[in-house]
C-alpha positions as CSV (number, residue, x, y, z in Angstrom):
1,X,-5.7,-28.2,-30.5
2,X,-4.1,-24.6,-30.4
3,X,-2.6,-22.7,-27.6
4,X,-5.5,-20.3,-26.1
5,X,-4.6,-16.4,-25.6
6,X,-6.1,-15.1,-22.0
7,X,-5.6,-11.6,-20.8
8,X,-4.5,-10.8,-17.5
9,X,-4.3,-7.9,-15.5
10,X,-1.5,-8.1,-12.5
11,X,-1.8,-5.3,-9.9
12,X,0.8,-4.5,-7.0
13,X,-1.1,-4.2,-3.6
14,X,0.5,-3.4,0.0
15,X,-0.8,-6.3,2.6
16,X,0.6,-5.0,6.0
17,X,4.1,-4.6,5.5
18,X,4.3,-6.6,2.1
19,X,4.0,-5.9,-1.4
20,X,1.6,-8.5,-2.9
21,X,1.1,-9.3,-6.9
22,X,-2.8,-10.3,-7.9
23,X,-3.1,-11.4,-11.1
24,X,-7.1,-11.1,-12.3
25,X,-8.6,-11.7,-15.8
26,X,-11.3,-10.2,-17.7
27,X,-11.8,-13.3,-19.9
28,X,-12.2,-16.1,-17.0
29,X,-12.8,-15.8,-13.5
30,X,-9.8,-16.3,-12.2
31,X,-7.2,-14.8,-9.5
32,X,-4.1,-15.6,-8.2
33,X,-2.0,-14.2,-5.8
34,X,2.0,-14.1,-5.7
35,X,5.1,-12.4,-4.1
36,X,6.3,-11.5,-7.3
37,X,5.1,-11.1,-10.7
38,X,6.2,-14.3,-12.1
39,X,5.2,-16.2,-9.1
40,X,1.5,-14.6,-9.5
41,X,1.6,-15.5,-13.3
42,X,2.9,-18.9,-12.5
43,X,-0.3,-19.6,-10.2
44,X,-2.1,-17.9,-12.4
45,X,-1.5,-20.1,-15.2
46,X,-2.2,-23.2,-12.8
47,X,-6.0,-21.6,-12.0
48,X,-6.7,-21.1,-15.1
49,X,-5.5,-24.6,-16.4
50,X,-7.7,-26.3,-13.6
51,X,-10.6,-23.8,-14.5
52,X,-10.7,-24.6,-18.1
53,X,-10.3,-27.8,-17.5
54,X,-13.7,-27.8,-15.2
55,X,-15.8,-25.2,-17.1
56,X,-15.0,-26.9,-20.9
57,X,-17.7,-24.4,-21.8
58,X,-15.8,-21.7,-21.2
59,X,-13.0,-23.2,-23.0
60,X,-14.8,-23.3,-26.2
61,X,-15.8,-19.7,-25.7
62,X,-12.1,-18.4,-25.1
63,X,-11.4,-20.5,-28.4
64,X,-14.0,-19.0,-30.7
65,X,-12.6,-15.0,-29.4
66,X,-10.7,-13.1,-32.0
67,X,-7.1,-12.4,-30.3
68,X,-7.2,-8.6,-29.6
69,X,-4.5,-7.5,-27.4
70,X,-5.6,-6.3,-24.1
71,X,-6.4,-1.9,-23.8
72,X,-3.5,-0.2,-22.5
73,X,-4.1,0.7,-19.2
74,X,-2.3,4.2,-18.1
75,X,-2.5,6.4,-14.6
76,X,-3.3,9.6,-15.0
77,X,-3.2,12.4,-12.4
78,X,-6.0,15.0,-12.2
């Protein structure tokens, strides 16, 4: 079976005096938190694998989706 592409969004947040990173996905209901981008991506991948093992119907839906790139997100100031 081929690999499944999942779009993720990584946001930086301040939690107390620390900066954390949060990864989420519009494709599946998985969230992860980490101290840096590499850690949050690794945790997200682990969570996504676990999710897809437990929800095979989500895996089938993702396999049917065409591979579109995530839209670019840009911060604008008004």
